[in-house]
N, C-alpha and C positions, 0 to 999 in steps of 0.2 A: 643958625643953630637948629639941628635935626628936632622935630619932635617926636618922642615914643608915646605912642598911647596904650597904659598898662590896665588891662582886665584883670582881674583879681579879687574874689570875696574874701579871703583871710586880710583881716584889717592890717594885723602885724608885718606880713608879708607884703601887701601893698603897698606901705608906707616906707619899710626899708627899702624893695626897690626905686621908689620914686627918691627918697633920701639918696641913694648911692649915684644914681642917673643924672640926677641935677646937679650932684658934685664934681661927673664928669662933662659938665656942659651941655648936656640934653634939658630938651625944654621937655617936660612930660606933662601928662592928662592922664586922669586916674577913672577907672570906674567900678562898681562893686559887682558885675554881675555881666551876661553877656548880652541880656536883653538892651543896658545901659549903655555897654560899648558898641553895638552896633547903631544908636542913634549918633554917639558922640564923632563913630567915625565917618559917619555920613554926612553929618551936619560941619566937618570940621576935618578931612583926611589927615591923618598923620604920615610920617614918613615912614614909619613900622608899628607894627602890633607886636603888643608882647602879652600872650591868654595863658590863663590858667584855664585847664580840660574840664575837670569834676567843678560845676558850677550849679547855684540855683538860678532860676527863671529860663535861662538859656546857657549850654553846657560851651566850652570850646569849638570841639564840634560843628553844632548847630551855627554859633557865631561866623566859623571861616567859611561853612557852605552860603551862608548869606551875603558875606562881604564877597565871595570871589565871584558872586554875579551880576554885582552892581559895578558900572565902569566908574565910578569915582572912586572905588576903594580895591578895585579888582589885580592893580597892578603892585598894591602894595605887601611888603616883605611880612609876611606873619610867622610868626616862633609861639612855637606852644610851651608853658611853664608849666611842670608838673610834677607832686608826688609819685606819680606811677610809674614807672619804671620798666612794667610788663612788657613782651616783645610785640604784643599783638596790639597796644594803645599806640606803641610807636608807629607800629605801620601802616595802621587805620588813618592816624593824623600826618604821613607823608603822602599817603594816595588819595588823602583829602586835597591836597596840594600843601601843605604846609613847608614851610622853607628850612628850617630848623628847629630843633626839641632842646631845651636845656632843664635837667632833670634838679627838682628839689630835695636836700639842701644842695645849692650852687656854690659854687667860688665864684668871687668876684672877678677875676680876672676870665674866666671862664666866659660867665655871661656877657663881658663887653666886648671880648673878642668874636664872639658871634653876632652880636649885633652889629659891630662895624663891617666884620666881615660882609653880613647882609646889605647893608646899605652902601657898601661901594659896589655889589653887584649889579645893586637896582640902579644907580648914579649912571654908573657904563653904560647899560642898558638901555637907559634911556636917553643919552647925551648919544648914542650910535646910529642913529639913522638922521640923513639930512634932508631927505627926498630926493637925493641921486642915485645912481646905481652903484657907484661907489659906498654910499652911506648903506647901500642893503646889506650890500656884501660885509661891509664891517658889523650890522645889525647880525648878519646870521654866523661869523666868527663870533662874537660875543655871546650866541645863543651856543655855541658849539661848548662854550663852558660849563653849561649844566649838562649834569651826569644824564637827563633822557634825551639830549640830542648831541649827542657826541656823534650818530652815525649821520649828521646833515652831509649830503654827497656835495662835490665842488661842479657840481652840472649847470649851477646857473651861466647864462649865455644871454649875450648879447646879438642882436637880429636888425639889419638896417631895411626897412622899408621906403617904396618908391610911394610917390604922390596916388591917391585914390587904392594902391594896393591892400585887399582883404585879408584883416589878420585872424578871423575865423567865421565861420556862416553860421547866423542860425541853425539849431539843431544840428549842428558837430558835437563831438562829445568834449568836455573840457581836459586839456592837460597841462595847461600849465597857471602860472599867477603871472598876469604882465603890469611891469611900471614903465610910465613912459619918462624915458630920459631925454629925449631931443624929438622936436616937436610937435604934433598934436592927432586925438583919433577919435574918431565919433563910433558913439554905439547907438545904432537904431533899429528899426525894425520897417518892415517894406508891408503895405496892403497889396490885394492883389490885383490894384492897375501898376505898381511900382513905384509907388508913390512913397516916400522916407518920411519917419518920424523920428526924429533926433531923441533919444533918452536920456541922453548924457554925452558931454562934452570931455574926455582928460586931456592935461594937458602935464606940461613938464613935473614929474613930482608925483601923479596918481597912479593908483594902478584900479586894476580893473579886470573882469574875470572871475573876479573870487565868488559871488554867489552861486554858480552853477559848481563851480568844486566843491565848496562846502554842503551842497546839494546832492552832489552827485547825479546830476541829470543834463541834458543837453542845453546848449546856450539856445536862449530864447529871444535872443537878438543879435545883428552882426556887428561886426568890430572891423574898420576900416580907416586908413590914415587920410589925414587930408592935408600933408603935407610930406615932404622925404623927411622920417622920424627913425629913432632908435629907440628899442623897444626890451626893458630887461625880460628875460624868460625865466621862472623860477619853475621847476617839476611840481608837479603834483602830489608826489610822495614828501618831497620836502615842506611845502605846503599844508599837508596836514599836520605834519609832526609840527611845526611852527604854531599850529593853531591849535593842538590838542595835548600837546607831551608836558609842557611846564606852564604852571599859573600864571609865572610872572610873565616869563616870554608869550603866552597865547596872549595876555588884555594886552600887554603893550605892542603886540601884532595888530590887533585889533585897533588900537588906537591909528596906529598906520594905518589901515586900509580903509577907519571912517574917517579920517580927517581930523580926529578929534570934536568930532561933532555927535553930542551925547545921547541924541535919539538915536541916530546911525550906529554908535555902539552898542548900544542898549539891544536894539534889532540883530547886530551882527554875534556879540554876544550869545544870545538866546537864540539864535538859528544854530550856532557852530553848538551849544549844548544841548538843546533839542535833538540836533540831526545825529550827535552821537550815540547818544543814548536809545533812538530808536533803533539806530543798526545793531547795537549791541543786544536790547530785546529782542530784535529779529533773527539775528544770528544763533543766539541761545534756543529761541520755539525752531528753529530748521534743526538743528543739532538734537533736540530731542525729538522731533520728526523722524530723524534719522536713525537713531538710535531705538526708537520703540519704547522710549521709557520717557519720565520726567526727571531720571537722574541719572547721570553719565560724568565720565571723565573727560576733562581737556587743560591742557596747560594754559595760562594765560596768554601766551609769546602764538600759539597756536590760533587761540582766538583771536588774537592781536591781527594775524594775518587776514583771518575771515573778515571781519569786521575791517579792513583797510587801514588801521590807527596804529599810534604808538599803543606799546604795554601797558605803559603805566596810565592809562587812559582807559584802558579796557578794565584795570584793575580796580582803579577807581569808579568808573559803573557798578562794577558787580557788587562792589562794597557799597555803593548807595543803593542795589536795588535788594542788597541783603538787610541793611539798616532799615528798608521801606517795607520789607515782609514779603517781597517777590519771592525771594531765595533762600536757599538753605547753604552755606558753604564750608563746608569741611575738608580743608588742604585741598587737590586738584579736583575733589568731588564737587558737581553741583546738584541740586533739587532744586525744580520749579517748583515753587509753594501759589504762585498766582498767574497762570496762564494768561488769565482775561485780560489784566491790567499789563501786563508785557504786550499784549497783541495788538491793545488799544491803545498804548504809547504814541506819544504827540510828536508827529515828524517835522 
């Protein structure tokens, strides 16, 4: 039985939703505001969250923003429920990573269809990776079903390496994410005397090389195969899209990379989140300097190309910077209000 957390401050609406969902076989839990909703979601993660936007204590946008950064809740489908149908509210919710939107008053059939669709998509994504190259291809194919990831390439290739062959050296620029399909890989550093210190052993089903891809810095270690091995290569552009373009896909992807170790998931989520915030901030400051003004026009798609990430991720970051008071945004025009805060953005 699928569990749905209903976060809604209106008693009548909340009770009505609970009654409908219970009647159709869902296990429900309710919260009267975003603060309580966050606590309940983290304590006992549901299969889907149905959340109102305008609430006391913590609104729906803040609720989504918090839960999106927690490993336990980052990949839970999130559906906004609101009486406001203005285009700007819809856009802001989707930019923050909401999966769908239901406007009050709602039709029962419409509500149920949205919930069932999101639950099915989430379930398929969770089941699609089994630690093999075939499983990775399956995951990427499933990710293509999300609007922001339709342009993923078909360039994932498999390469065979002979025993002791080096995959990449310390100081090389990262170009791929690697998955061990067969064999074993050692990740190590060497001192001035040639002595090796093994950082990690990557076995079948393990990913490696992703930290430097996220940071966009040269490798700080060397990777070499310990026996004849088969390695799956995912291009850097696809890796960044999988990590940044869609909240459900990226959080699931992080779980795959982190091997479901919560502490490591937290580090990777934070690394990916901080990295893209820093890159967007730096790009905005560079454009401002080039234009000779704190006010300039740029298409989000062009800004995404400068940053090297998906347009949706740039839109999300610009929206967050606006809400934080760093920017003023009107259509395609951006005005930097707090240059110091953007310059000191953590990396």
